[in-house]
N, C-alpha and C positions, 0 to 999 in steps of 0.2 A: 504494500500500500504506500502511495506517495506521501511525502511529508506535507502537512497543510498549514503550519504556522504562518506562512506568508499571507494567509487570508485575514489575519488579525487586524491589519491596518487598511484593508481594502473596503471601499464602499459596497453597500448592498443595494440592489435594485428591488423594489417591491412593485409588482404590477397588479393594479386594482386598488382603488381608493375607497372601497366600501368599508363595511364594519370590520372585517378581519384584516384587510389590507392596511387600513389606517392604524388599527391597534398594533399590528406587528411592526409597522414602520415606527410608531411612537416608542414602543418598547425597545426596539433595537437602538433608537436614538438615545433613550435614557440609559442604555448600557454603555454608551460611549462611542457608538458606531455612526459613520456617515451614511445616511439613507437617501436614496433617490426614489421618490414616490411618483409613479407614472400611472395615468389613466387616459383613456381615449375618449374623444368626443363621440356622441353628444353628452356623455356622462360627466366628463371632466369639467364641464361648465359649472356644475354644482358640486361635484366631489372634491375638486381642487380649489374651490373658492373659499372665502371666509377664513383663511389661515394666516392673515397678516399679523395677528396678535398671538400666534402659536396654537398648538393643538393639545388639549388636556387629556391625560391618561390617568384614570383613577378608579376607585371602587374597592369592594371588600377583598377581592382576589382570593377567595377561600381556597386553601390547599393544606394538606395535612403536614407539610413541612414548614409552613409559615413564611414562604417566600413572598416578598412584597416589594413593589416598586411603583412609584407614581410621580407625576410632575407634568409640567407644560413644556412642550418642545417646539423648536423651529426646525423643520426638515432641512437637510443639507441642500436639497434641490427638489423641485416639483416640475414635471414636464408632461407633455402629451406626445412626446417623441420616443418610441420604443428604441430607436437607434441611439439616441442620446443617452438614454438610461443604461444601455448595455455597454457603452464605450468604456466606462470606468469600472463597472461591477464585475466581480468574479463569482459571487453568489447571487442568484436571482430567485426571488420568491414570487410565485404565481398565486394570487389570492383573489381570483375572480370566480363567479358562478360558472358552472360547466358550460352553459350556453355561450359564454364568452371565450372559451378556450381557443377555438379555431381562429377567431379574429386576432387574438394576441399572438398565437403561435405562428400565424402566417407572416407577421411582422418580426417576430423574434428570430426565426430560422435563418433569414438572409444575413443577420447581424451577429450570429454566433462566433465565438472565438474558442480555439482549443483550450481546454482546461476549465471552462466555466461549469458551475454546478447549479442545477435547477431543482428547486423544491416546489411541489404543487400541493396546496392546502385548500380543501381536501383533494385527493387525487381524482376521484370520480372517473377513472380510466383515462385521465389526461395524459399520463405517460405513454400509454399505448397509442393514443392519437398523435402525440408529438413525434414519436419515432416513425409512425406511418407517414406523417407529413414531411419529415426529414427525407425519407426515401423518395417520396413523390417530387420533392423540390431538389433532389440530387445533392443534398448536403452531406458531406462526409466529415464534418467537424468532430473532434474527439471531445465530447462533453459527457458529463454525468447527469442523469435525470432520474428522479424518483418522486414518489408521492406518499402522502400521509392519509390515514383513515379519517382524520378530523383536523380541526384547527386547535391552536394552543389555549383557547379561552372559551368561556361563555361570556359574550360581550354584546353590547348594543351601542350604536351611535345615539347620542341623546338629541332630543328634538324639542322644540317649543312650537306647538301648533303645526303648521305645514313646513316649518323651517328646521333644517338640520343644523345642529350646533357643532362648533369645532371642539368636540369632546366625546370621549368614549368611556363607558362605564364597564369595568371588568368585574363580573360577579364571581367567577371562580377561574382558577388556573389549572391546566393539566400538569401533572407531575410525571406522566408517561404518555407516549403516543406510539402508534404502530406505523412503521414506514418501510418501504422497500424500493429498490432501484430496478430499472430496466436497462440492461440485463442485470441479473444478480451478481455477476462478476464485479460489478461496481459497488456492491453493497457496503463494503468496508469503508471506502472513501465517502459514500453518501452519508452513512451514520456518523462517521467521525466529523464531518463538516458541520453537524449540529452544534458542536462546541463553539462555532464561530458565527452563530446566529443568536443575537441577544434576546430575541423574543422566545427562544427555547431554553433560557437559563433556568427557569423553574423545573424543566424536565432534566436538564443536565445535572442540576443540583438536587433532583428528586430521585425517582426510581429509574430514570434514564429512558432513552428510546428503546422500543422493542422492535427488533428486526422481523418484519413479516416474511412469510414463506416466499411470496412473489408479489408483483403488483396486482395480481388477481386477488391475493389475500387482502390487500388494503382496500380493494373494492368491496369484498364481502364484509370487511370489518367496519365499514362506515355504518354507523347505527341509525342514520337519518331515515332511510326507508322503513326500518323496523319501528322507530318511534313515531315518525311524522305521519306516515300514510294511514295506518289504522286510527291514529289519534284524530286526524282531521275528518276522515270519512265517517267514523263512528260517532264523532262528537259534533257533526255538522248542525244538528238541531239546537244544541246548547249554544254553539257559536252564533248562528243566525238569529236566535231569539234573545240573546243575552242583553242587548241594548233595547229590545222592544217590549218584552213582557216581564222581564225579571226586575225592572226598576233599577238597573245598574248602568253605570257608564260602559258603553260597548267597548271602549278602549282598555278596559280592565280585564277583558277576557283572556284566558290562557288555557291551552290544552293540558298543561301540567296540573293546574289547580282545579279546573272545572270539567275535565273530560277523563283523564286517566283514572282507572278504577280496576279492580281485580278482573273483571270480564274483558275489558279492553286489553289488559295486560296478557290475557290468555291468547288473544289474537296476535299481539305483538310477538309473543313467545313462539307462536306457530310459524310466523314469517321467518323468524331466526332459525327454527329447526329445519325449515325447507332449504334455507341458504346453506346450512351445515351439510345437508345431504348432497347438494350440488358440489360444494367444496370437496367433500370426501370422494365423490365420483371423479372429480378432476384431479385429485391428488394434490391440491393446493390447500393452504391453511386458511384459518379464520379465527378471529379473537374468540376465546372461550369464555362463556358465562355460565355460572351455575343457575339452575332453574329458579331458585328463590330470589335471585337478583332481579328478576323481572317484576317482582311484586312489591316494590317500594314506591314511594311517591315519585321519585326521580327515575324509576325503572332502572335500566342499565347505564344511564348517563353517568352516575357516580363512579361505577366500576371502570368505565372507559377512560375517564379523566384522572381518577385518583387512585386506581389500583384495585385489584380483585377484592370484592366484598365491601367496597366503600360506597356509601350513599351520600348524595348531596343533602345536607341538613334541610329539613322541611322549611325552616325559616328562610334559608337561602333560596330554596326553590320558589317559595311564595314571593319573596322580594324580587327575585329575578323575573318571575313569570308574569307578574302583573304588568299589563301594558305591552306584552310581546306578541299577543295574538296566537295564531293568525286570526285575522278578522274576516277573511273571505276564503272560499275554496280556490280562488284564482291567486294562488300564493305558491312560492317555491316549494313549500312542504308537499305540494302535489305536482306543480308544473315542472319541477326539477326531479324530485325523488321518484315519481312514477316513470317517466320516460327514460331516465338514466339509471336509476336504481332498480326498480321492480322489473322493467322491461328487459334489461340485461339478464337478470336472473331467470326470467321467462325463457329467453333465447337459449341460455346455457342449459336450463332444464330440458328443453327439447333436444338439444344436441347430445346431452349425456344421459338421456333416458330417466330423468328424475321428474316426477309429477310435482307441480307447484300450484295446487288448487287455491290456497289462501293468497299467495302472491298474485295469481291471476285474478282473483276476486277484487283485489285492490285496483288493478288496471281496469277491469270492467266497470266498477263503480265510478272510478275517476272519469272514464269515458262518458258515462251517463251524466255525471254532475257538471262536467265542463263542456259537454257537447263537442268532444274532440275524439280522435282515434289514436291513442298512444301506441297501439300495435303498429300503426303506420309511421307515427312521428318518432317513436323511441329509438334510442341507440341500438344499432344492430352489430353483430360480431363482424360483419363485413366492413362497417364504418370504422371499426377499431383495427381493421387489418388482420383479423385472426379467424375469420369465419370459415376459411378453406382448410384450416389445419386440423389434423387429428390430435388426440391427446398427447402422443409422444412428440409430435412436431411442435405443439404449443409449449410444452414443458422445456424443450430444447431452446426455443426462442426466449422464453421468460428467464431461464437460468443462464444460458450461455450466449444469447444474442444471435444465434444462427437462425436467420429468417428463411423459411421455405416459401418461395413464390407460388 
């Protein structure tokens, strides 16, 4: 494995100035790093504005090791130019919704330099898409890319009415996350580079990163489809009636406080068990959870962020959840987690002979609720560049980078 201390004094580029991107950029800045924050139009008009007096990073930051850091920062540079952001950076953080991956990747690939290390938060199969696009664009740059099952925080950009404030509130910090490189021959460098990302300090000083089996493992280990899809679909009545007949402020609604229940947890648990069967058939990994971990107020969220058997304290869940919604079915909890999460599992289930009735029911109900066809819109294995491979060919690609045309 090559030596990485040279990364210590190099700027970091963060692509995406939404909730996670800004939080990671601010946290890295507070750790003493120079950060180039980049977003693209038309989003940059709002996401990169209102930063003249700095950006505030604060909140309870609950974690079992007591790691805490807060302050107001001025970013080293903000830009709408991917090329400019990549000129100085050796580590690049991609923190955009999966629907934005292709747009960013198409501008990143022509500007790659040998030796750059790319981290995707969360991966959502972004690493597979990036490598596919590199092949299509004839890029042979020697880079390392990998992705993570989640982001390092539970956080929200603060707002006042319709206005986004230059402030993010961090409710809890991860002390462990699951990540993997594509191919796995780069895994050592990928995980070692975490030490040079200030936003991962709570993990570096906590339980440390967990190396996933492959990037398919990090896709399976993303808990969002497990938590969000059953929560929104089974809780839609409470969500849509909350501000109408319950006499409460609609913006106080939360699936954690007002939907999650033992029966909903049974459905979430079943989604996970179907994912486990697919992962087993593919001979790739998945984050392990004990059955009882699904039946706390925070479900498996606490275990994912804080280590096996840990729950987010109810007071923190309640404080975090109020005002976080979702407030409509037209929300990323369905519009991202169904076509990218559930549909990929559906496709893999078909390919590897695993029945996915609960996952399929999530897709069917989302289709009806949103008047869309996620079987047509969803990510396919062909879109990710692996649909033509059998199991042995896929594992060879994931592990050793040997791509079978």
